[in-house]
N, C-alpha and C positions, 0 to 999 in steps of 0.2 A: 504494500500500500504506500509506504514512504517513497519508494522509487517512482511511483506514478505521480505523486504530488511533486517531488523534486523535478521530474522531467517536465511537468506542466509549468512549474515556476520558471525553469530555465528557458523553455520555449517562449514564454511570455516576456522574457527579458528581466526577470527578477533575480539577477545574479550580479555579483561584484566582478567587474571586468579584469581585475588583477588576480584574485584568488579563485575566481569562478564558483564560489560558494553561493548557493541560492538563499533567498530570504523571502519571508512573508511580509506583506505591507504592515502588519500589526506587530512585528518584532521590534524590540528595542534593546536587546542584550548587547549589541555591539554598535558603537556610534558610527554613523554613516553621513556622508555629505552628498548632496545632489548637484550635478554639474549644471550650470546655468546655460551651457551651450547645447548639450544633447539630452539632458534629463536623466542620465544614468546615475545610479547610486553607487558610491564607492566607500568601502570601510576606511575610516580615517587611518587606521594602522597600515592598511595596504598602500596608502598614498604617502605615508610618512608624516602625517599630520598629528602633532602631539596635542595634549589636552589644552594647553594654553592657546595654541593656534585654532583649535576647534572652538573654544569659547569665544575667541576673537571673531571668527567667522559668523558665529551665531549672533553675537552682540551687535556687530556693525552691519550685518546683512551684506557683507562683501561678496563680490562675484567670485565664483569658484569654477575653475576649468579642470576637468578630470584628466587623468593620464592619457586617455585616448585622444582627447581634443588638443592636449599639449604635445602629442607625438612622443610620449615617453613610456608607452605601454611595455615594450620589450625590456627597457631599463628597469622599470618598477617590478615587473614579473621576475626578472633575474634576481633583483635585490630581495624580493619577498621570498623566493624559493631558497636562496642562500641562507637567509635568516632562519627559515623553518628547518632546513637541514641541520644547522648548528644547534637548534633547540633540541632536535631529536637525537643528537649524537651523544 
């Protein structure tokens, strides 16, 4: 059942473009930011946004461009996967 839900969420675009994890619209366990250019949601950790930067984005309503719109997807994905490999070692 979970795989069906995950597949449906992924196909509908409910996934982080860096880690590729799916999310439900009502989830709030991991902070995410929405790109003002393409409307994709990205985990703050996946884009290297710390708590202070996240709070500043929320407070000032600053424009945010995701890794895809900035052309940094490969770089972020490499960084994300390197960090996760070191956590698991």
